N, C-alpha and C positions, 0 to 999 in steps of 0.2 A: 504494500500500500504506500509506503514511504517513497519508493521509486516512482510510482505512478503519480503521486502528488507533485513531486519534484519535476517530473517530465511535463505535466500539464502546465505548471507555473512557467517553466522555461519556454514551452511551445507558444504560450499565449502572451508572454512578455509581461505578465502581471507581477506587480510587487505585492508581496504578502508579508504580514507580520503574524507569526505564530507564537503563542504563549504556551509553554509546556514545562513540566518538571521532568519530562523524559529526556535525559541528556543524550541518549543514543539517537532519538528522533531528531532533536535539535541539531546535533552534529552531522547527521546524515542527509538532511534535506536543505540545510541552510547555506547561503553564500557567506553570511555574516551571522555571528551570534553575539548576544549581549547578556551578560550575567549580572543579575541584580541581587543585592543583599540588603534586606531591611529598607526597601524603597530607594536604595542608592545603587547607581550603576557602578559595578566593580571593574568590568573589562568588556571591550567590544573588539571584534576582529574576525578574521577568517577562522572557521572552526578548528582547523589543524594548528593554527598559531596559538589560539587561546588554550587548547588542550595541551599542547607541547610546551608552552611557555606561560603558565598561569602567573599573573602579576601579584596575586595574593594567596595566602594560605586558604582563604575561603574558596576562591575559584578552583584551586587545586583539589580541595576536598569535595567540592560540588560536582566536578566533572570526573567521572570514572571512579574506579576503586583506588583511593589514595592511601598510602601508608607513609609515615614519616619516621625516619631514623635520626636520632640525635647524634650530634658530633661536635667536635671542637676543632677550629681552624688552627693549625700549627704551621705557619710559614706557607709552604707549597703543598701541604697535605691536610687531609681531614681525618681525624681519628674518630671512628664509630665503633659500636659494639659488633659490627660485621667486619671490622678490619680497617686498615688505613688505605686511603686512596688519594690520588693526585687531585688538586683543586682544578686542574684543566678539565676534569670530568664534570664540572659544575658550570651552569649558566652564569654569566655576569662576573663582575669584579669582586672576587672574594678576598683579595689581599688586604683591603681596608678593614677586614674583620679578624685579623690575626689575633688569636687568643680567645675569640668569642665563641659562644655556643650557637650552633645553627641546627635547623631541622632540614633534612634532605628528603625531597619527595621521591618516593619509589612506587611504581605501579607494578602489578603482578608480573608483567612481561619484562620488568627490569631485574627480577630476582630469580635465582635458581636454588631449589632445595636439593641437598645431596645427602644420601644416607650417611649416618655417623654413629660411632659408638658413644656411649654416655659421656666419657671423659672429654671428648672434643666437640660435643654438640653445642650449637648456638641456641637451639630450642627444640620444641616438640610440635608435631602436627596435632592441632586441636580441632580442625574441621576440614572436610573435603567436600567440594561441590563439583559434581559431574555435569559437564556441559556438552556431552557428545564428543566432539573432537578434542576437547581439553578438560583438564581438571584445574580448579583453583583451590590451592591448599592454604589454609590460614595456619600460620606458625606462630606460636607464642615463644618469644625470645626469653632468655634468662632474666632480663630486666623487667619482664611483664609486657613489653611492647608487642603488639601483634602486627605481622606483615603478611601479605598474600603473595604466593608464588604461582605462576601460570606454567603448567606443564602439558605436554602432549598426552593424549589419552592412554598411550602405551606406557608412560612413566607413572607408576602408581606408588603411593605411600599410604600406609595404614594410619588410622587414628592412633595417637600416642607414640608414633615412631619418632625417634631422635634424628635430627637433621642439622647440618650446617647450612647456612644461607650465604650465597655469594651474590654480589652485585654483578649482573651480566648485561647491563644496559649498553646498547650500541649507539647511544646518543648522550648529549649532555643532560645533566639532571638539574631541575629547579631546586632552589634552596631558599630558606627564610630565616632571618635572625630570630633567635629564641626570645620570647617575651616581647 
């Protein structure tokens, strides 16, 4: 239905404003999206730009399944509970935040769960959602933070299984100063 609505709008040259809480619908049929929060406009732009580069933590949380891992900027690196990675993996100028705590946005396709023994585990699978071609696993990390990992349907983990979680993003990650 979404494809048909978009096709009709394009074919007729009609401008339409659609108001929805269905993020997938908004992203799939729109040339531009506007995200509102408490009657304030938070961000406007092409769907892929807004999704991939959310300007606020609210927009990041509102669009898609967002998880945030806390970290501390240390020069050219960020120390997180999932390990240390280079600030070059983050969007924008991080150097001004040296020593500061930040939250890094990670979506399910940015993370990979790997089976682990108890001693080396980052966390435990606490929920699994089967979506046909994929599973989305919710992993509770040692700190109590929950993250989601997207895996092919052939890669299965059991509820309660210990896993390590790697950042497997092939793009730069959005981040937000803590507090």
